[in-house]
N, C-alpha and C positions, 0 to 999 in steps of 0.2 A: 739541102738535107745533103742529095750525093756529093754536092761541089764541096760545101762546107768539109765531110769527110775526106776525098780527095785532097782539099789543103791540109786538113790536120797530117796526115800522111806524109805528105811532102814535109812538112814542117819537123814532125817526128825524124823523116829521113834524114832533113839536114841537120839536125842538132846529134842525133847519131852519129854522123860523119866528123861534126866537130869535137865530138868523145872519143871518137878514135884517133883523130890529127893529134889533139892535145895528148893521148897517152902514148903516141908514137914522139912526139916531140918535147913531152914534162921535163924531163931531167937533164935538157939541155937548156933550158928558158930560166931566164931569169926570175926572181921571184914578183917584182912588177908585171911582167909579160905572163907568168902564171897564173897571177890574181886576175888579172885583165881576162885572158883567155876564159877562167871557171866563172867570172861574172858575167862575160858575155852569152855561155850557155844557162848560166841562172835567169839571166834578164829575159833571153829569148821565149824560155818555160815559162816565167811569170806572167809575160805579155800574151802567151795563149792559154794561161790556166792549165798548166801541166805542173800540178804541184809536187807531185812525186818527184820530178825532176829538178822542180826548185828546190824544193826540199834538201837533196840528196846534194845538190851543187852549193848551197848555204852552208852546210854542214862542212864538205870539204873545204870552202874560202876561210871556215872556221879554224879547222884542222891544219891548214898551210900557214895560217897566221901566227899560229900557235907554237910550231915548231914542223918546218917544213921537213927536216931530216928524219923525224919519228912518226910524218904521215904515212900512213898504209896507203898508196896511190891505188895499187892493183884493187883493194876493198872498193874505193871510191868509183872506180872506173866501172868494174862490174856492176856495182848497183845502180849507176848511171842508164848504161846499158841497158839494164833490165826496166828502168824505168820509163824509157821511152817507148816502150812497148807497152805499159797502164792501160788500161781502161779509166777515163778521166773521172769516171763516176766512183771509182776505187782508189782515188789519188790519194788522198787522206789515210787511207788504211795503209796503202802499200808503202807510202812515204814512210811512215811509224814502223812498220815492219821492216823497212831495209836499213833505217837508222839504227833501229835496234840489232840487225844482224852484225854490222859496221860494230856497234859497241860490243856487241859479244864476241867476236872475233878477236877485239883487240885486248879484250880482258882476258880472253882464254887462254 
C-alpha cells in the first residue's frame, strides 16, 4: 500500500511538472504541439485514474480546438495544478467543481 502511495505521489509530481512546463511554453507552441502536450497530460492522468486531472485536460483540449485565442489558459493551468492534489476518491466531484469554476469565471 505504501509503495502505491509513493508511486502515485511521483506520478502526480510528474504531471505537475508537465503542467508547469506547458504553462511556460504554451504561447510559443504550434497548435498541434499544444494539443499533443495537453493530450499527454490527459492520457497520463487517465492511465492512473486521476479523473480530476483528466477531465480538466479534456476540457482544455476542447477549448483550444474551438478557439485557441479565446482560451483562458491561466484558468485551465490553475485548475490542473489544483487537480493534481485531489484525493482520488474525490476526483469526480472535484473535477465537476473545477470545471464549474472555469465556466463561471469565463462567463462572469
